C-alpha positions as CSV (number, residue, x, y, z in Angstrom):
1,M,129.8,128.7,70.3
2,D,131.3,130.1,67.0
3,E,128.0,131.5,65.8
4,L,127.3,135.2,66.1
5,L,123.6,136.0,66.2
6,S,122.1,139.2,65.1
7,V,119.5,140.9,67.3
8,A,116.8,139.6,65.0
9,E,118.2,136.1,65.1
10,M,118.5,136.2,68.9
11,F,114.8,137.2,69.1
12,R,114.0,134.2,66.9
13,A,116.0,131.9,69.1
14,D,114.0,133.0,72.1
15,A,110.7,132.6,70.1
16,L,111.6,129.1,68.9
17,T,112.5,128.1,72.4
18,M,109.2,129.3,73.8
19,A,107.4,127.7,71.0
20,G,109.1,124.5,72.0
21,G,107.6,124.6,75.4
22,V,109.9,126.8,77.6
23,P,107.9,129.7,79.0
24,G,109.3,133.2,78.7
25,P,109.5,133.8,82.5
26,V,111.6,130.6,82.8
27,L,114.1,132.0,80.3
28,M,114.1,135.4,82.2
29,E,114.7,133.7,85.5
30,A,117.6,131.7,84.0
31,A,119.1,134.9,82.5
32,G,118.9,136.7,85.8
33,A,120.4,133.8,87.7
34,A,123.3,133.7,85.3
35,V,124.1,137.3,85.9
36,V,123.9,136.8,89.6
37,R,126.3,133.8,89.5
38,A,128.8,135.9,87.4
39,V,128.5,138.8,89.9
40,C,128.9,136.6,93.0
41,E,132.0,134.9,91.5
42,R,133.7,138.2,91.1
43,W,132.6,140.5,93.9
44,A,131.8,140.2,97.6
45,P,128.4,141.6,98.7
46,H,128.4,145.4,98.8
47,P,125.9,148.1,97.9
48,T,124.4,147.6,94.5
49,V,122.0,149.5,92.3
50,V,120.1,147.6,89.7
51,L,118.9,149.9,86.9
52,C,115.9,148.5,85.0
53,G,114.6,149.6,81.6
54,P,111.0,149.4,80.3
55,G,111.4,146.1,78.3
56,N,112.6,142.6,78.8
57,N,116.1,143.7,79.7
58,G,114.5,145.5,82.6
59,G,112.7,142.3,83.5
60,D,116.0,140.6,83.8
61,G,117.0,143.4,86.1
62,F,114.0,142.6,88.4
63,V,115.1,139.0,88.6
64,I,118.7,140.0,89.3
65,A,117.7,142.4,92.1
66,R,115.5,139.7,93.8
67,L,118.2,137.0,93.7
68,L,121.0,139.3,94.9
69,L,118.8,140.4,97.8
70,E,118.1,136.8,98.6
71,A,121.9,136.2,98.6
72,G,122.4,138.9,101.2
73,W,123.4,141.8,99.0
74,P,122.2,145.3,99.9
75,V,120.2,146.2,96.7
76,R,118.3,149.1,95.4
77,L,116.2,148.8,92.3
78,A,115.5,151.8,90.0
79,L,113.1,151.7,87.0
80,L,113.2,153.9,84.0
81,G,109.5,154.5,83.3
82,S,106.4,153.3,85.1
83,R,106.0,149.9,86.7
84,S,102.4,149.8,85.4
85,A,103.7,150.1,81.9
86,L,105.6,146.9,82.0
87,R,104.2,144.1,79.8
88,G,104.6,140.4,79.3
89,D,107.5,138.6,81.0
90,A,108.9,141.8,82.4
91,A,105.7,142.4,84.2
92,V,105.8,138.9,85.7
93,A,109.4,139.5,86.9
94,A,108.4,142.8,88.4
95,G,105.5,141.2,90.2
96,R,107.9,138.9,92.0
97,W,110.0,141.8,93.4
98,T,108.7,142.8,96.8
99,G,111.1,145.7,97.5
100,P,110.7,149.3,96.7
101,V,111.0,150.6,93.1
102,E,112.7,153.9,92.8
103,A,112.7,156.2,89.8
104,A,115.9,155.9,87.7
105,D,118.0,159.0,88.4
106,P,121.8,159.8,88.3
107,W,121.9,160.6,92.0
108,L,121.3,156.9,92.8
109,L,124.9,156.2,91.8
110,D,126.3,158.5,94.4
111,G,128.6,156.6,96.8
112,N,130.0,154.4,94.0
113,P,127.8,151.3,94.2
114,L,128.1,148.3,91.9
115,V,125.8,149.1,89.0
116,I,123.8,146.4,87.2
117,D,122.9,147.9,83.9
118,A,119.6,146.3,82.8
119,L,118.3,149.4,81.0
120,F,118.4,148.5,77.4
121,G,119.4,145.4,75.5
122,A,121.1,144.8,72.1
123,G,118.1,145.8,70.0
124,L,118.1,149.5,70.9
125,A,117.0,151.3,67.7
126,R,117.6,155.0,68.5
127,P,120.2,157.1,70.4
128,L,119.6,157.5,74.1
129,D,118.3,160.8,75.3
130,G,116.6,162.4,78.3
131,M,116.8,160.7,81.7
132,A,118.1,157.5,80.1
133,K,121.1,159.3,78.7
134,E,121.7,161.1,82.0
135,V,121.7,157.9,84.0
136,V,124.1,156.2,81.5
137,E,126.4,159.1,81.6
138,A,126.4,158.9,85.4
139,M,127.8,155.4,85.2
140,A,131.2,156.8,84.2
141,G,133.8,155.8,86.6
142,R,131.6,153.2,88.3
143,T,131.9,149.4,88.2
144,V,129.2,148.3,85.8
145,V,127.9,144.9,85.0
146,A,125.9,145.0,81.7
147,V,123.0,142.6,81.0
148,D,123.3,141.5,77.3
149,V,125.1,144.7,76.2
150,P,126.0,148.0,77.8
151,S,123.0,150.2,77.4
152,G,123.3,152.3,74.2
153,L,125.4,149.7,72.4
154,H,123.8,148.2,69.3
155,G,124.1,144.4,69.2
156,D,124.5,144.1,65.4
157,S,127.1,146.8,64.8
158,G,128.9,147.4,68.0
159,Q,128.3,151.1,67.5
160,V,127.2,153.5,70.3
161,M,123.7,154.9,70.1
162,G,124.5,158.3,71.5
163,V,126.2,157.2,74.8
164,A,127.1,153.9,76.4
165,P,128.9,153.0,79.6
166,Q,132.2,151.2,80.0
167,A,131.3,147.8,81.6
168,A,133.7,145.7,83.7
169,L,131.6,142.7,82.9
170,T,128.9,141.9,80.3
171,V,126.8,138.8,80.6
172,T,125.0,137.7,77.5
173,F,122.9,134.7,76.7
174,F,123.2,131.6,74.4
175,R,125.5,133.1,71.8
176,R,127.5,136.3,71.3
177,K,126.3,139.0,69.0
178,P,128.5,140.8,66.4
179,G,128.4,143.9,68.6
180,H,130.2,142.1,71.3
181,L,133.3,141.7,69.0
182,L,133.1,144.8,66.7
183,L,134.6,148.0,67.9
184,P,133.9,149.9,70.1
185,G,131.6,147.3,71.5
186,R,134.4,144.9,72.1
187,V,136.1,147.4,74.4
188,L,132.9,148.7,76.1
189,C,131.7,145.2,77.0
190,G,134.8,144.5,79.2
191,E,134.9,140.8,80.2
192,L,132.3,138.9,78.3
193,V,130.5,135.9,79.7
194,V,128.1,133.8,77.5
195,A,125.6,132.1,79.7
196,D,123.5,129.0,79.0
197,I,119.9,129.8,79.9
198,G,118.2,126.8,78.4
199,I,118.0,127.7,74.7
200,P,118.7,124.5,72.8
201,D,121.4,124.5,70.1
202,T,118.8,122.9,67.7
203,V,117.3,126.4,67.2
204,L,120.4,127.2,65.1
205,D,119.2,124.7,62.4
206,A,116.2,126.9,61.7
207,I,118.1,130.2,62.1
208,A,121.1,129.2,59.9
209,P,123.4,132.0,61.0
210,R,125.7,133.4,58.4
211,T,128.1,135.3,60.8
212,L,130.7,133.4,62.7
213,V,133.7,134.0,65.0
214,N,136.8,133.3,63.1
215,G,138.8,130.2,64.2
216,P,140.4,127.0,62.9
217,D,137.2,124.9,63.2
218,L,135.8,126.9,60.2
219,W,138.6,126.1,57.8
220,R,140.9,123.5,59.4
221,Q,139.7,120.6,57.3
222,R,140.6,122.5,54.1
223,Y,144.0,123.8,55.3
224,P,146.6,122.9,52.6
225,W,149.1,120.8,54.5
226,P,151.7,119.4,52.1
227,R,151.3,115.8,50.9
228,F,154.2,113.4,51.3
229,D,154.4,113.1,47.5
230,A,154.2,116.8,46.8
231,H,156.8,118.9,45.0
232,K,157.3,122.7,45.1
233,Y,155.1,123.4,42.1
234,A,152.3,121.4,43.7
235,R,152.4,123.9,46.5
236,G,151.9,126.9,44.2
237,H,154.0,129.6,42.7
238,A,153.1,133.0,44.2
239,V,154.1,136.3,42.6
240,V,154.5,139.5,44.6
241,L,154.7,142.8,42.7
242,G,157.5,144.8,44.2
243,G,157.8,148.6,44.1
244,A,160.7,150.8,43.4
245,R,160.8,152.8,46.7
246,M,158.9,151.0,49.5
247,T,160.8,147.7,49.0
248,G,160.3,146.5,52.5
249,A,156.5,146.0,52.0
250,A,156.9,143.5,49.2
251,R,159.7,141.7,51.0
252,L,157.5,141.3,54.1
253,S,154.7,140.0,52.0
254,A,156.9,137.5,50.1
255,R,158.3,136.2,53.4
256,G,154.8,135.8,54.7
257,A,153.8,133.8,51.6
258,L,156.9,131.5,52.0
259,R,156.2,130.8,55.7
260,A,152.5,130.1,54.8
261,G,153.8,127.3,52.6
262,A,153.9,128.5,49.0
263,G,156.3,126.3,47.1
264,L,157.9,129.2,45.2
265,V,157.6,133.0,45.6
266,T,158.8,135.4,42.9
267,V,159.1,139.1,43.5
268,A,158.5,141.0,40.2
269,C,160.0,144.5,40.4
270,P,161.4,147.3,38.3
271,P,164.9,146.6,36.8
272,D,166.7,149.1,39.0
273,S,165.3,147.5,42.1
274,V,166.4,144.0,41.4
275,P,169.6,144.3,43.6
276,V,167.6,145.4,46.6
277,Y,165.2,142.5,46.5
278,A,168.0,140.0,45.5
279,A,169.9,141.0,48.6
280,G,167.0,139.8,50.8
281,S,165.9,136.2,51.5
282,P,167.7,133.6,49.3
283,S,164.5,131.7,49.2
284,L,163.0,134.3,46.9
285,I,163.1,134.4,43.1
286,V,163.6,138.0,41.8
287,T,162.8,139.0,38.3
288,D,162.5,142.4,36.6
289,V,159.4,143.7,34.9
290,A,159.6,147.1,33.3
291,D,155.9,147.6,32.6
292,G,152.5,146.1,32.5
293,A,153.3,144.3,29.3
294,A,156.3,142.6,30.7
295,F,154.3,141.7,33.8
296,A,151.7,140.0,31.6
297,V,154.5,138.0,29.9
298,L,155.7,136.8,33.3
299,L,152.2,135.8,34.3
300,A,151.7,133.8,31.1
301,D,153.4,130.9,32.9
302,P,150.4,128.8,34.1
303,R,152.4,127.6,37.1
304,K,152.4,131.1,38.5
305,N,148.9,130.8,40.0
306,A,148.4,133.6,42.6
307,V,149.5,137.2,42.6
308,L,149.7,139.9,45.3
309,L,149.7,143.5,44.1
310,G,149.8,146.6,46.2
311,P,152.3,146.6,49.1
312,G,154.8,149.3,48.4
313,A,153.8,149.3,44.7
314,G,153.2,153.0,44.5
315,V,150.0,154.8,43.5
316,G,149.5,155.5,39.8
317,E,149.0,154.3,36.3
318,G,151.9,151.8,36.5
319,T,150.2,149.9,39.4
320,R,146.9,150.1,37.7
321,G,148.4,148.5,34.6
322,H,149.9,145.7,36.6
323,V,146.6,145.0,38.4
324,L,144.7,144.9,35.1
325,A,147.3,142.6,33.6
326,A,147.0,140.2,36.5
327,L,143.2,140.2,36.4
328,G,143.3,139.8,32.6
329,A,145.6,136.8,33.0
330,G,142.9,135.1,35.1
331,K,145.1,134.7,38.1
332,A,143.9,134.5,41.7
333,C,144.7,138.0,43.0
334,V,145.2,139.5,46.4
335,L,144.8,143.3,46.1
336,D,146.1,145.5,48.9
337,A,147.2,149.1,49.7
338,D,148.4,150.9,46.5
339,A,146.6,148.4,44.2
340,L,143.3,149.7,45.6
341,T,144.2,153.3,46.0
342,S,145.3,153.5,42.4
343,F,141.7,153.0,41.4
344,A,140.3,155.7,43.7
345,E,139.3,158.0,40.8
346,S,137.5,155.2,39.0
347,P,136.7,152.3,41.2
348,A,134.4,150.7,38.6
349,D,137.5,150.0,36.5
350,L,138.6,147.6,39.2
351,L,135.4,146.4,40.7
352,D,133.8,145.3,37.4
353,R,136.8,143.0,36.7
354,L,136.9,141.1,40.0
355,G,135.5,137.7,40.8
356,G,135.4,135.0,43.4
357,R,139.1,134.1,43.1
358,C,140.1,137.7,44.2
359,L,140.7,138.9,47.7
360,L,140.7,142.6,48.7
361,T,142.5,143.5,51.9
362,P,141.8,147.2,52.6
363,H,142.0,149.1,55.8
364,E,139.2,151.6,56.4
365,G,140.8,154.4,54.4
366,E,141.4,152.2,51.4
367,F,137.9,150.8,51.7
368,A,136.5,154.3,51.5
369,R,138.5,155.0,48.3
370,V,137.2,152.0,46.5
371,F,133.7,151.8,48.0
372,P,132.9,155.4,48.8
373,D,129.1,155.0,48.8
374,I,129.2,151.9,51.0
375,A,131.7,153.6,53.4
376,A,129.2,156.4,53.9
377,Q,126.4,154.1,54.9
378,E,125.3,153.4,58.4
379,G,125.1,149.9,59.8
380,G,128.6,149.2,60.9
381,K,131.7,147.3,59.7
382,L,130.0,143.9,59.2
383,T,127.3,145.4,57.1
384,R,129.7,147.4,55.0
385,A,132.1,144.5,54.3
386,R,129.1,142.3,53.3
387,A,127.8,145.0,50.9
388,A,131.2,145.5,49.4
389,A,131.7,141.7,48.8
390,A,128.3,141.5,47.2
391,R,129.0,144.5,45.0
392,C,132.3,143.4,43.6
393,G,131.9,139.6,43.7
394,A,135.2,139.2,45.5
395,V,136.1,138.4,49.1
396,V,136.7,141.5,51.2
397,L,138.9,141.4,54.2
398,L,138.3,144.7,56.0
399,K,141.2,145.1,58.4
400,G,141.4,146.4,61.9
401,A,141.5,145.2,65.5
402,D,138.0,143.8,64.7
403,T,138.8,142.5,61.2
404,V,135.8,141.3,59.2
405,V,136.0,138.8,56.2
406,A,133.0,138.8,53.9
407,A,132.2,136.6,51.0
408,P,129.9,137.5,48.0
409,D,127.4,134.9,49.1
410,G,126.8,136.6,52.4
411,R,129.0,134.5,54.7
412,A,131.1,136.6,57.1
413,V,133.4,136.1,60.1
414,V,134.6,138.5,62.7
415,N,138.2,137.9,64.0
416,A,138.8,138.2,67.7
417,N,142.4,137.1,68.3
418,A,144.4,140.1,67.2
419,P,146.5,141.7,69.9
420,A,147.3,145.4,70.1
421,D,150.9,144.6,69.2
422,L,149.8,144.2,65.5
423,A,149.5,148.0,65.3
424,T,152.9,148.3,63.7
425,A,154.1,149.2,60.2
426,G,154.2,146.3,57.8
427,S,152.0,143.9,59.7
428,G,149.3,144.3,57.0
429,D,151.9,143.4,54.3
430,V,152.6,140.2,56.1
431,L,148.9,139.4,56.4
432,A,148.4,139.9,52.6
433,G,151.4,137.6,52.0
434,I,150.1,134.8,54.3
435,A,146.8,134.9,52.4
436,L,148.6,134.8,49.1
437,G,150.6,131.8,50.2
438,L,147.5,129.9,51.1
439,I,145.6,130.8,47.9
440,A,148.7,129.7,45.9
441,Q,148.3,126.3,47.6
442,G,144.7,125.9,46.5
443,M,142.7,127.4,49.4
444,D,139.7,129.4,48.2
445,A,139.8,133.1,48.8
446,F,137.4,133.1,51.7
447,D,139.0,130.2,53.6
448,A,142.5,131.7,52.9
449,A,141.5,135.1,54.2
450,C,140.0,133.6,57.4
451,A,143.0,131.4,58.0
452,A,145.5,134.2,57.3
453,V,143.8,136.6,59.7
454,W,143.7,134.0,62.5
455,L,147.3,132.9,61.9
456,H,148.5,136.5,61.8
457,G,146.8,137.2,65.2
458,E,148.2,134.0,66.7
459,A,151.7,134.7,65.5
460,A,151.6,138.2,67.0
461,G,150.2,136.8,70.3
462,A,152.9,134.2,70.4
463,F,155.7,136.8,69.9
464,G,154.2,139.3,72.4
465,P,155.4,142.8,73.3
466,G,158.1,144.4,71.1
467,L,156.7,142.9,68.0
468,I,157.7,144.3,64.6
469,A,156.4,143.1,61.3
470,E,159.6,141.1,60.5
471,D,158.8,138.9,63.5
472,L,155.5,137.7,62.2
473,P,156.6,135.3,59.5
474,D,159.2,133.6,61.8
475,A,156.5,133.2,64.5
476,L,154.3,131.3,62.1
477,P,156.0,127.9,62.3
478,G,155.2,127.5,66.0
479,V,151.6,128.4,65.4
480,L,151.3,126.0,62.5
481,R,152.8,123.2,64.6
482,R,150.0,123.7,67.1
483,L,147.4,123.9,64.4
484,K,148.6,120.7,62.7
485,A,148.5,118.9,66.1
486,G,144.9,119.8,66.4
487,G,145.2,122.8,68.8
488,R,144.0,126.3,68.5
């Protein structure tokens, strides 16, 4: 169930299933029955309004209303549009409904009934307006069960097309869509149920989806567990560029890299800052670098195979020089925070030098500074991350509660395990450090980014409330033990 299907891919899954001999009305009956099962498992019978739209989502609604009525629920059905205008499977479903069909109107929601939202599915292409908008707005404060997605939510981007209700429960079919996990869709969907309606998994062979939910099954087999005969240099020598003022950021990153398994971690910092870094973890190596030239000399050691630049480094020419030195040395690079912002005036100076061994870890603000034209485009976070990775040839990890990792070849994952506790200063520095530690051990940038994001979220979840960034590295061993034992 790790595949995320776009709206177009889900349409194709339906079409392939019907071409394989399953009639459309059978799929619609199964979809409606799945919604009814989910509703009856959570609520006792009480007044319910089923709101049906003019397409197949509305057809699902007709099935739901009929089955609820047969189960003894008091049901009213309202249709947006004309019954005579229904076509195909939706018309068949409507023909099996023997009760009255009322015109969709906000007043039907008076009295606080349970609302089944079968107005519009994931493929809505334009913002809601007119009566559709009024009816959706009237759902505010009601208990809403959404069929496929809350009406007004786009299934590919998770963006709201004008207005969308807050659902208590969303029932979708076969596989999740990106919009179920991307914000604000993830919040608006409420509890999400994925129902089996008879679409065979074999349709995925023809669809070949390129978007997945992040999880260990994607990268577990390539995780760099240490070999019995390994030594510290075999586990990589990571370098973290340390700044002069915001020293905590680099120290958090370095500790994340150590806990992720890097054999050695060196913090390279200005000479005056050496005592600050040296007073930290005794596991760290601290060395002074006065300028980009000195940094290049440090990186001439071939054993230093992965470099993180940006956390607390400071914005300006100095950081630019260090980044260019690392790229010029051919090292695998993780670029975060100030390393990205330092190129805001001339992004091409950075982007034209990147490659597949590089990982960029921006938040939305940093992303907009380096990819201003892409940031201005519509289409949502997944589309933007993919476009950025294709543009620069590097892996892009676009951070947030709905972090997306995109590779230049079009592969992408959406991460879904990040708790709200991660919204704390320094957590992104630890994330960059974890990714660095994995890359230093030989993981490619895409796998390392996916693994780091998941481990980061699991560590935060394991620690729980009260989390601060310093807690994350020390929560990693417990998560790694479960992972190594085959758990999630």
